[in-house]
PDB file with SEQRES, HELIX, SHEET and CRYST1 records, atoms N, CA, C and O in Angstrom:
SEQRES   1 A   54  MET PRO PHE ILE ASN LEU ILE ILE LEU LEU ILE VAL VAL          
SEQRES   2 A   54  GLY VAL ILE LEU TYR LEU ILE ASN ASN TYR LEU PRO MET          
SEQRES   3 A   54  ASP GLY LYS ILE LYS SER ILE LEU ASN ILE VAL VAL VAL          
SEQRES   4 A   54  ILE ALA VAL ILE LEU TRP LEU LEU ARG SER PHE GLY MET          
SEQRES   5 A   54  LEU GLY                                                      
HELIX    1 AA1 PHE A    3  TYR A   23  1                                  21    
HELIX    2 AA2 GLY A   28  SER A   49  1                                  22    
CRYST1    1.000    1.000    1.000  90.00  90.00  90.00 P 1           1          
ATOM      1  N   MET A   1       9.921  -5.532  11.543  1.00  0.00           N  
ATOM      2  CA  MET A   1       9.294  -6.028  10.325  1.00  0.00           C  
ATOM      3  C   MET A   1       9.926  -5.307   9.136  1.00  0.00           C  
ATOM      4  O   MET A   1       9.976  -4.077   9.109  1.00  0.00           O  
ATOM      5  N   PRO A   2      10.407  -6.068   8.155  1.00  0.00           N  
ATOM      6  CA  PRO A   2      11.012  -5.434   6.979  1.00  0.00           C  
ATOM      7  C   PRO A   2      10.009  -4.575   6.205  1.00  0.00           C  
ATOM      8  O   PRO A   2       8.805  -4.832   6.202  1.00  0.00           O  
ATOM      9  N   PHE A   3      10.541  -3.570   5.565  1.00  0.00           N  
ATOM     10  CA  PHE A   3       9.712  -2.600   4.855  1.00  0.00           C  
ATOM     11  C   PHE A   3       8.931  -3.249   3.713  1.00  0.00           C  
ATOM     12  O   PHE A   3       7.780  -2.889   3.468  1.00  0.00           O  
ATOM     13  N   ILE A   4       9.550  -4.201   3.014  1.00  0.00           N  
ATOM     14  CA  ILE A   4       8.873  -4.872   1.893  1.00  0.00           C  
ATOM     15  C   ILE A   4       7.650  -5.645   2.389  1.00  0.00           C  
ATOM     16  O   ILE A   4       6.595  -5.608   1.756  1.00  0.00           O  
ATOM     17  N   ASN A   5       7.788  -6.343   3.518  1.00  0.00           N  
ATOM     18  CA  ASN A   5       6.639  -7.071   4.069  1.00  0.00           C  
ATOM     19  C   ASN A   5       5.520  -6.129   4.443  1.00  0.00           C  
ATOM     20  O   ASN A   5       4.346  -6.449   4.256  1.00  0.00           O  
ATOM     21  N   LEU A   6       5.870  -4.974   4.968  1.00  0.00           N  
ATOM     22  CA  LEU A   6       4.875  -3.972   5.337  1.00  0.00           C  
ATOM     23  C   LEU A   6       4.102  -3.490   4.109  1.00  0.00           C  
ATOM     24  O   LEU A   6       2.875  -3.394   4.141  1.00  0.00           O  
ATOM     25  N   ILE A   7       4.808  -3.193   3.052  1.00  0.00           N  
ATOM     26  CA  ILE A   7       4.166  -2.727   1.810  1.00  0.00           C  
ATOM     27  C   ILE A   7       3.275  -3.821   1.223  1.00  0.00           C  
ATOM     28  O   ILE A   7       2.152  -3.550   0.796  1.00  0.00           O  
ATOM     29  N   ILE A   8       3.773  -5.049   1.203  1.00  0.00           N  
ATOM     30  CA  ILE A   8       2.984  -6.156   0.657  1.00  0.00           C  
ATOM     31  C   ILE A   8       1.715  -6.362   1.472  1.00  0.00           C  
ATOM     32  O   ILE A   8       0.643  -6.578   0.906  1.00  0.00           O  
ATOM     33  N   LEU A   9       1.826  -6.298   2.788  1.00  0.00           N  
ATOM     34  CA  LEU A   9       0.652  -6.467   3.636  1.00  0.00           C  
ATOM     35  C   LEU A   9      -0.370  -5.357   3.405  1.00  0.00           C  
ATOM     36  O   LEU A   9      -1.571  -5.625   3.353  1.00  0.00           O  
ATOM     37  N   LEU A  10       0.089  -4.122   3.267  1.00  0.00           N  
ATOM     38  CA  LEU A  10      -0.838  -3.015   2.999  1.00  0.00           C  
ATOM     39  C   LEU A  10      -1.529  -3.175   1.654  1.00  0.00           C  
ATOM     40  O   LEU A  10      -2.710  -2.856   1.519  1.00  0.00           O  
ATOM     41  N   ILE A  11      -0.803  -3.667   0.661  1.00  0.00           N  
ATOM     42  CA  ILE A  11      -1.404  -3.901  -0.656  1.00  0.00           C  
ATOM     43  C   ILE A  11      -2.451  -5.008  -0.571  1.00  0.00           C  
ATOM     44  O   ILE A  11      -3.523  -4.894  -1.164  1.00  0.00           O  
ATOM     45  N   VAL A  12      -2.147  -6.075   0.161  1.00  0.00           N  
ATOM     46  CA  VAL A  12      -3.097  -7.186   0.304  1.00  0.00           C  
ATOM     47  C   VAL A  12      -4.363  -6.718   1.012  1.00  0.00           C  
ATOM     48  O   VAL A  12      -5.470  -7.052   0.590  1.00  0.00           O  
ATOM     49  N   VAL A  13      -4.208  -5.952   2.078  1.00  0.00           N  
ATOM     50  CA  VAL A  13      -5.380  -5.433   2.799  1.00  0.00           C  
ATOM     51  C   VAL A  13      -6.201  -4.529   1.877  1.00  0.00           C  
ATOM     52  O   VAL A  13      -7.430  -4.600   1.873  1.00  0.00           O  
ATOM     53  N   GLY A  14      -5.537  -3.694   1.111  1.00  0.00           N  
ATOM     54  CA  GLY A  14      -6.243  -2.819   0.180  1.00  0.00           C  
ATOM     55  C   GLY A  14      -7.000  -3.586  -0.891  1.00  0.00           C  
ATOM     56  O   GLY A  14      -8.134  -3.237  -1.221  1.00  0.00           O  
ATOM     57  N   VAL A  15      -6.395  -4.609  -1.425  1.00  0.00           N  
ATOM     58  CA  VAL A  15      -7.061  -5.412  -2.461  1.00  0.00           C  
ATOM     59  C   VAL A  15      -8.262  -6.155  -1.878  1.00  0.00           C  
ATOM     60  O   VAL A  15      -9.319  -6.226  -2.506  1.00  0.00           O  
ATOM     61  N   ILE A  16      -8.095  -6.705  -0.681  1.00  0.00           N  
ATOM     62  CA  ILE A  16      -9.220  -7.410  -0.047  1.00  0.00           C  
ATOM     63  C   ILE A  16     -10.374  -6.446   0.219  1.00  0.00           C  
ATOM     64  O   ILE A  16     -11.535  -6.778  -0.018  1.00  0.00           O  
ATOM     65  N   LEU A  17     -10.050  -5.255   0.711  1.00  0.00           N  
ATOM     66  CA  LEU A  17     -11.095  -4.264   0.962  1.00  0.00           C  
ATOM     67  C   LEU A  17     -11.763  -3.830  -0.344  1.00  0.00           C  
ATOM     68  O   LEU A  17     -12.977  -3.627  -0.377  1.00  0.00           O  
ATOM     69  N   TYR A  18     -10.994  -3.689  -1.403  1.00  0.00           N  
ATOM     70  CA  TYR A  18     -11.547  -3.346  -2.710  1.00  0.00           C  
ATOM     71  C   TYR A  18     -12.504  -4.434  -3.207  1.00  0.00           C  
ATOM     72  O   TYR A  18     -13.595  -4.142  -3.697  1.00  0.00           O  
ATOM     73  N   LEU A  19     -12.076  -5.687  -3.073  1.00  0.00           N  
ATOM     74  CA  LEU A  19     -12.921  -6.792  -3.525  1.00  0.00           C  
ATOM     75  C   LEU A  19     -14.209  -6.881  -2.715  1.00  0.00           C  
ATOM     76  O   LEU A  19     -15.279  -7.134  -3.269  1.00  0.00           O  
ATOM     77  N   ILE A  20     -14.107  -6.675  -1.419  1.00  0.00           N  
ATOM     78  CA  ILE A  20     -15.309  -6.693  -0.579  1.00  0.00           C  
ATOM     79  C   ILE A  20     -16.259  -5.572  -0.983  1.00  0.00           C  
ATOM     80  O   ILE A  20     -17.469  -5.779  -1.073  1.00  0.00           O  
ATOM     81  N   ASN A  21     -15.711  -4.385  -1.226  1.00  0.00           N  
ATOM     82  CA  ASN A  21     -16.556  -3.238  -1.576  1.00  0.00           C  
ATOM     83  C   ASN A  21     -17.231  -3.405  -2.926  1.00  0.00           C  
ATOM     84  O   ASN A  21     -18.352  -2.935  -3.116  1.00  0.00           O  
ATOM     85  N   ASN A  22     -16.571  -4.065  -3.864  1.00  0.00           N  
ATOM     86  CA  ASN A  22     -17.124  -4.148  -5.217  1.00  0.00           C  
ATOM     87  C   ASN A  22     -17.929  -5.406  -5.498  1.00  0.00           C  
ATOM     88  O   ASN A  22     -18.829  -5.379  -6.338  1.00  0.00           O  
ATOM     89  N   TYR A  23     -17.632  -6.503  -4.824  1.00  0.00           N  
ATOM     90  CA  TYR A  23     -18.250  -7.759  -5.220  1.00  0.00           C  
ATOM     91  C   TYR A  23     -19.179  -8.381  -4.187  1.00  0.00           C  
ATOM     92  O   TYR A  23     -19.879  -9.342  -4.508  1.00  0.00           O  
ATOM     93  N   LEU A  24     -19.211  -7.875  -2.969  1.00  0.00           N  
ATOM     94  CA  LEU A  24     -20.151  -8.394  -1.992  1.00  0.00           C  
ATOM     95  C   LEU A  24     -21.348  -7.459  -1.892  1.00  0.00           C  
ATOM     96  O   LEU A  24     -21.182  -6.262  -1.653  1.00  0.00           O  
ATOM     97  N   PRO A  25     -22.540  -7.989  -2.070  1.00  0.00           N  
ATOM     98  CA  PRO A  25     -23.721  -7.132  -1.981  1.00  0.00           C  
ATOM     99  C   PRO A  25     -24.054  -6.815  -0.520  1.00  0.00           C  
ATOM    100  O   PRO A  25     -24.564  -7.660   0.217  1.00  0.00           O  
ATOM    101  N   MET A  26     -23.754  -5.583  -0.126  1.00  0.00           N  
ATOM    102  CA  MET A  26     -24.058  -5.116   1.227  1.00  0.00           C  
ATOM    103  C   MET A  26     -24.633  -3.716   1.125  1.00  0.00           C  
ATOM    104  O   MET A  26     -24.476  -3.026   0.118  1.00  0.00           O  
ATOM    105  N   ASP A  27     -25.295  -3.322   2.185  1.00  0.00           N  
ATOM    106  CA  ASP A  27     -25.796  -1.964   2.278  1.00  0.00           C  
ATOM    107  C   ASP A  27     -24.621  -0.991   2.351  1.00  0.00           C  
ATOM    108  O   ASP A  27     -23.554  -1.340   2.855  1.00  0.00           O  
ATOM    109  N   GLY A  28     -24.814   0.206   1.858  1.00  0.00           N  
ATOM    110  CA  GLY A  28     -23.760   1.210   1.846  1.00  0.00           C  
ATOM    111  C   GLY A  28     -23.261   1.592   3.226  1.00  0.00           C  
ATOM    112  O   GLY A  28     -22.076   1.867   3.415  1.00  0.00           O  
ATOM    113  N   LYS A  29     -24.178   1.608   4.197  1.00  0.00           N  
ATOM    114  CA  LYS A  29     -23.786   1.955   5.566  1.00  0.00           C  
ATOM    115  C   LYS A  29     -22.865   0.881   6.154  1.00  0.00           C  
ATOM    116  O   LYS A  29     -21.895   1.197   6.843  1.00  0.00           O  
ATOM    117  N   ILE A  30     -23.174  -0.369   5.881  1.00  0.00           N  
ATOM    118  CA  ILE A  30     -22.352  -1.461   6.392  1.00  0.00           C  
ATOM    119  C   ILE A  30     -20.960  -1.416   5.756  1.00  0.00           C  
ATOM    120  O   ILE A  30     -19.956  -1.641   6.432  1.00  0.00           O  
ATOM    121  N   LYS A  31     -20.907  -1.126   4.463  1.00  0.00           N  
ATOM    122  CA  LYS A  31     -19.616  -1.026   3.783  1.00  0.00           C  
ATOM    123  C   LYS A  31     -18.779   0.109   4.344  1.00  0.00           C  
ATOM    124  O   LYS A  31     -17.572  -0.043   4.531  1.00  0.00           O  
ATOM    125  N   SER A  32     -19.409   1.246   4.613  1.00  0.00           N  
ATOM    126  CA  SER A  32     -18.642   2.367   5.145  1.00  0.00           C  
ATOM    127  C   SER A  32     -18.146   2.079   6.556  1.00  0.00           C  
ATOM    128  O   SER A  32     -17.029   2.459   6.907  1.00  0.00           O  
ATOM    129  N   ILE A  33     -18.964   1.409   7.370  1.00  0.00           N  
ATOM    130  CA  ILE A  33     -18.524   1.021   8.716  1.00  0.00           C  
ATOM    131  C   ILE A  33     -17.368   0.035   8.619  1.00  0.00           C  
ATOM    132  O   ILE A  33     -16.396   0.152   9.365  1.00  0.00           O  
ATOM    133  N   LEU A  34     -17.457  -0.929   7.716  1.00  0.00           N  
ATOM    134  CA  LEU A  34     -16.386  -1.895   7.516  1.00  0.00           C  
ATOM    135  C   LEU A  34     -15.099  -1.204   7.087  1.00  0.00           C  
ATOM    136  O   LEU A  34     -14.022  -1.528   7.588  1.00  0.00           O  
ATOM    137  N   ASN A  35     -15.204  -0.253   6.163  1.00  0.00           N  
ATOM    138  CA  ASN A  35     -14.025   0.487   5.713  1.00  0.00           C  
ATOM    139  C   ASN A  35     -13.379   1.243   6.863  1.00  0.00           C  
ATOM    140  O   ASN A  35     -12.156   1.231   7.004  1.00  0.00           O  
ATOM    141  N   ILE A  36     -14.186   1.900   7.686  1.00  0.00           N  
ATOM    142  CA  ILE A  36     -13.657   2.671   8.804  1.00  0.00           C  
ATOM    143  C   ILE A  36     -12.955   1.751   9.804  1.00  0.00           C  
ATOM    144  O   ILE A  36     -11.876   2.074  10.299  1.00  0.00           O  
ATOM    145  N   VAL A  37     -13.566   0.616  10.096  1.00  0.00           N  
ATOM    146  CA  VAL A  37     -12.974  -0.329  11.054  1.00  0.00           C  
ATOM    147  C   VAL A  37     -11.641  -0.868  10.525  1.00  0.00           C  
ATOM    148  O   VAL A  37     -10.671  -0.966  11.277  1.00  0.00           O  
ATOM    149  N   VAL A  38     -11.589  -1.210   9.259  1.00  0.00           N  
ATOM    150  CA  VAL A  38     -10.349  -1.739   8.680  1.00  0.00           C  
ATOM    151  C   VAL A  38      -9.265  -0.672   8.672  1.00  0.00           C  
ATOM    152  O   VAL A  38      -8.116  -0.967   9.001  1.00  0.00           O  
ATOM    153  N   VAL A  39      -9.597   0.554   8.307  1.00  0.00           N  
ATOM    154  CA  VAL A  39      -8.605   1.626   8.278  1.00  0.00           C  
ATOM    155  C   VAL A  39      -8.069   1.908   9.683  1.00  0.00           C  
ATOM    156  O   VAL A  39      -6.863   2.076   9.860  1.00  0.00           O  
ATOM    157  N   ILE A  40      -8.944   1.961  10.671  1.00  0.00           N  
ATOM    158  CA  ILE A  40      -8.497   2.195  12.046  1.00  0.00           C  
ATOM    159  C   ILE A  40      -7.615   1.044  12.529  1.00  0.00           C  
ATOM    160  O   ILE A  40      -6.599   1.276  13.186  1.00  0.00           O  
ATOM    161  N   ALA A  41      -7.994  -0.188  12.208  1.00  0.00           N  
ATOM    162  CA  ALA A  41      -7.186  -1.339  12.610  1.00  0.00           C  
ATOM    163  C   ALA A  41      -5.803  -1.308  11.967  1.00  0.00           C  
ATOM    164  O   ALA A  41      -4.808  -1.619  12.622  1.00  0.00           O  
ATOM    165  N   VAL A  42      -5.736  -0.937  10.695  1.00  0.00           N  
ATOM    166  CA  VAL A  42      -4.443  -0.867  10.007  1.00  0.00           C  
ATOM    167  C   VAL A  42      -3.587   0.256  10.590  1.00  0.00           C  
ATOM    168  O   VAL A  42      -2.382   0.082  10.768  1.00  0.00           O  
ATOM    169  N   ILE A  43      -4.189   1.393  10.887  1.00  0.00           N  
ATOM    170  CA  ILE A  43      -3.436   2.501  11.481  1.00  0.00           C  
ATOM    171  C   ILE A  43      -2.890   2.107  12.850  1.00  0.00           C  
ATOM    172  O   ILE A  43      -1.729   2.383  13.152  1.00  0.00           O  
ATOM    173  N   LEU A  44      -3.708   1.467  13.679  1.00  0.00           N  
ATOM    174  CA  LEU A  44      -3.238   1.022  14.991  1.00  0.00           C  
ATOM    175  C   LEU A  44      -2.126  -0.016  14.856  1.00  0.00           C  
ATOM    176  O   LEU A  44      -1.153   0.013  15.608  1.00  0.00           O  
ATOM    177  N   TRP A  45      -2.269  -0.929  13.902  1.00  0.00           N  
ATOM    178  CA  TRP A  45      -1.248  -1.932  13.688  1.00  0.00           C  
ATOM    179  C   TRP A  45       0.067  -1.295  13.241  1.00  0.00           C  
ATOM    180  O   TRP A  45       1.140  -1.690  13.698  1.00  0.00           O  
ATOM    181  N   LEU A  46      -0.018  -0.305  12.344  1.00  0.00           N  
ATOM    182  CA  LEU A  46       1.190   0.393  11.890  1.00  0.00           C  
ATOM    183  C   LEU A  46       1.857   1.141  13.036  1.00  0.00           C  
ATOM    184  O   LEU A  46       3.082   1.118  13.155  1.00  0.00           O  
ATOM    185  N   LEU A  47       1.074   1.801  13.879  1.00  0.00           N  
ATOM    186  CA  LEU A  47       1.646   2.513  15.006  1.00  0.00           C  
ATOM    187  C   LEU A  47       2.350   1.553  15.962  1.00  0.00           C  
ATOM    188  O   LEU A  47       3.409   1.876  16.499  1.00  0.00           O  
ATOM    189  N   ARG A  48       1.766   0.376  16.174  1.00  0.00           N  
ATOM    190  CA  ARG A  48       2.424  -0.614  17.037  1.00  0.00           C  
ATOM    191  C   ARG A  48       3.668  -1.160  16.399  1.00  0.00           C  
ATOM    192  O   ARG A  48       4.664  -1.375  17.089  1.00  0.00           O  
ATOM    193  N   SER A  49       3.648  -1.394  15.098  1.00  0.00           N  
ATOM    194  CA  SER A  49       4.818  -1.975  14.439  1.00  0.00           C  
ATOM    195  C   SER A  49       5.980  -0.987  14.403  1.00  0.00           C  
ATOM    196  O   SER A  49       7.137  -1.408  14.385  1.00  0.00           O  
ATOM    197  N   PHE A  50       5.703   0.312  14.394  1.00  0.00           N  
ATOM    198  CA  PHE A  50       6.763   1.315  14.436  1.00  0.00           C  
ATOM    199  C   PHE A  50       7.133   1.711  15.858  1.00  0.00           C  
ATOM    200  O   PHE A  50       8.022   2.540  16.052  1.00  0.00           O  
ATOM    201  N   GLY A  51       6.476   1.140  16.845  1.00  0.00           N  
ATOM    202  CA  GLY A  51       6.822   1.384  18.223  1.00  0.00           C  
ATOM    203  C   GLY A  51       6.269   2.675  18.806  1.00  0.00           C  
ATOM    204  O   GLY A  51       6.722   3.115  19.863  1.00  0.00           O  
ATOM    205  N   MET A  52       5.316   3.279  18.152  1.00  0.00           N  
ATOM    206  CA  MET A  52       4.730   4.525  18.651  1.00  0.00           C  
ATOM    207  C   MET A  52       3.580   4.281  19.620  1.00  0.00           C  
ATOM    208  O   MET A  52       3.128   5.201  20.302  1.00  0.00           O  
ATOM    209  N   LEU A  53       3.113   3.049  19.677  1.00  0.00           N  
ATOM    210  CA  LEU A  53       2.037   2.670  20.559  1.00  0.00           C  
ATOM    211  C   LEU A  53       2.519   1.530  21.441  1.00  0.00           C  
ATOM    212  O   LEU A  53       3.218   0.632  20.970  1.00  0.00           O  
ATOM    213  N   GLY A  54       2.157   1.559  22.695  1.00  0.00           N  
ATOM    214  CA  GLY A  54       2.690   0.585  23.635  1.00  0.00           C  
ATOM    215  C   GLY A  54       2.196  -0.798  23.524  1.00  0.00           C  
ATOM    216  O   GLY A  54       2.612  -1.665  24.293  1.00  0.00           O  
TER     217      GLY A  54                                                      
END                                                                             
């Protein structure tokens, strides 16, 4: 995967997470769980894309 696509995808995920956190009315606990799940998913995806995870 080209580096530019990787950066663009990370920016898009960040913007979507920002919009969800600021504009969707949810409980704080649900938002924090959502943030943790998204961050873990992105980290796992990055590790797979760099070949560090099988």
